[in-house]
C-alpha positions as CSV (number, residue, x, y, z in Angstrom):
1,M,9.8,-8.6,3.1
2,K,9.9,-9.4,-0.5
3,T,12.1,-7.4,-3.0
4,F,11.0,-7.1,-6.3
5,Q,11.8,-4.5,-9.6
6,I,9.5,-1.7,-10.7
7,P,9.5,-1.8,-14.5
8,G,8.9,1.7,-16.1
9,H,10.9,4.7,-17.2
10,K,13.5,3.1,-15.4
11,K,13.8,0.1,-13.7
12,E,13.9,0.1,-9.7
13,V,14.3,-2.4,-7.2
14,V,12.6,-2.1,-3.9
15,N,11.5,-4.2,-0.6
16,S,8.0,-4.4,-0.2
17,N,8.4,-3.0,3.9
18,E,9.2,0.7,2.1
19,V,6.1,0.7,-0.5
20,L,3.6,3.2,1.7
21,Y,0.8,2.3,-0.8
22,I,0.2,1.5,-4.6
23,I,-2.2,3.4,-7.0
24,A,-3.8,2.4,-9.7
25,A,-3.6,5.0,-12.7
26,G,-5.4,3.8,-15.4
27,R,-3.6,0.7,-17.6
28,T,-0.7,1.7,-15.0
29,C,0.4,2.5,-11.3
30,Y,2.1,4.5,-8.8
31,L,4.1,2.8,-6.1
32,I,4.4,5.4,-2.9
33,V,7.7,4.4,-1.7
34,I,9.4,5.5,1.6
35,T,12.7,6.9,1.4
36,D,12.8,8.5,5.0
37,L,10.7,6.9,7.5
38,L,12.1,9.6,10.4
39,K,11.2,12.6,8.4
40,K,8.4,11.2,6.9
41,Q,9.8,11.7,3.3
42,W,8.6,9.6,0.3
43,R,8.3,9.6,-3.5
44,K,6.0,8.3,-6.7
45,I,7.6,5.6,-8.8
46,C,5.4,4.9,-11.8
47,S,4.8,1.6,-13.0
48,T,4.0,0.1,-16.3
49,H,2.5,-2.7,-14.6
50,N,-1.0,-3.0,-13.2
51,L,-2.1,-3.1,-9.8
52,G,-3.4,-6.8,-10.2
53,H,0.3,-7.2,-11.3
54,Y,1.2,-5.9,-7.8
55,K,-1.8,-7.9,-6.0
56,T,-0.5,-11.0,-7.1
57,L,3.1,-10.6,-6.8
58,L,2.8,-9.2,-3.2
59,E,0.6,-11.7,-1.9
60,D,2.5,-12.8,0.9
61,T,3.6,-9.4,2.3
62,T,1.7,-6.6,4.5
63,L,0.2,-5.2,1.7
64,F,-3.4,-5.1,1.6
65,N,-6.0,-4.9,-1.5
66,A,-8.0,-2.4,0.0
67,H,-10.0,-1.0,-3.0
68,H,-10.0,-1.2,-6.8
69,R,-7.1,1.4,-6.6
70,Y,-5.3,1.0,-4.1
71,I,-3.1,-1.4,-2.4
72,I,-1.7,-0.2,1.2
73,N,0.6,-1.1,3.5
74,L,-0.8,-2.4,6.8
75,E,2.3,-1.8,8.9
76,L,2.4,1.8,7.9
77,V,-1.4,2.5,8.4
78,E,-1.6,4.8,11.5
79,S,-6.1,4.7,12.2
80,F,-8.9,4.4,10.1
81,T,-12.6,5.9,10.3
82,G,-15.8,4.4,10.2
83,N,-16.3,6.2,7.3
84,Y,-13.5,3.8,5.4
85,E,-11.2,6.2,5.5
86,V,-7.5,5.4,6.4
87,T,-4.7,7.7,7.5
88,M,-1.4,6.8,6.7
89,K,2.0,7.3,9.3
90,I,3.4,9.0,6.3
91,P,1.2,12.1,5.1
92,T,1.4,11.8,1.0
93,G,-2.2,13.9,0.8
94,E,-4.1,11.5,-0.7
95,K,-7.2,10.6,1.1
96,L,-7.1,6.6,1.2
97,Q,-10.2,4.4,1.0
98,V,-11.2,0.7,1.9
99,A,-13.8,-0.9,-0.3
100,T,-17.3,-1.2,2.0
101,R,-17.2,-4.9,1.0
102,R,-13.2,-5.5,2.2
103,F,-13.4,-3.3,5.5
104,K,-14.2,-6.7,7.8
105,N,-11.2,-8.2,6.5
106,F,-9.2,-5.0,6.1
107,K,-9.4,-4.6,9.9
108,K,-8.9,-8.7,10.6
109,E,-5.9,-8.1,8.5
110,L,-4.5,-5.1,10.4
111,A,-5.3,-6.9,14.0
112,L,-2.6,-9.6,12.7
113,V,-0.4,-7.6,11.4
114,R,-0.2,-5.6,14.7
115,G,-0.5,-8.4,16.8
116,L,-3.9,-7.5,18.3
117,Q,-6.2,-10.8,17.6
118,K,-7.6,-12.3,20.0
């Protein structure tokens, strides 16, 4: 777990394990952060940094750069399909995709996180 500050309209401090996923939006991005895991509640925080900033900042965490638009928390992945679509434990309405080139690494990293590596 890593604690970091999100610069934007209102500076906020977040733990990396609270991040469901990060989505790119032009030169900025949005962090989808869990507020209550049991009630499956989340909120969206706008950041003035781009996705590359968070990719570097959160390198040693369970967050995985799955696509050029997404960084997802592997601990909160519920399932994935053969057509590279990921379902998270907390539904947000967003269809998350894993890039074809990154799918093999995604499965490997997910297995490590889940403790299923053989």
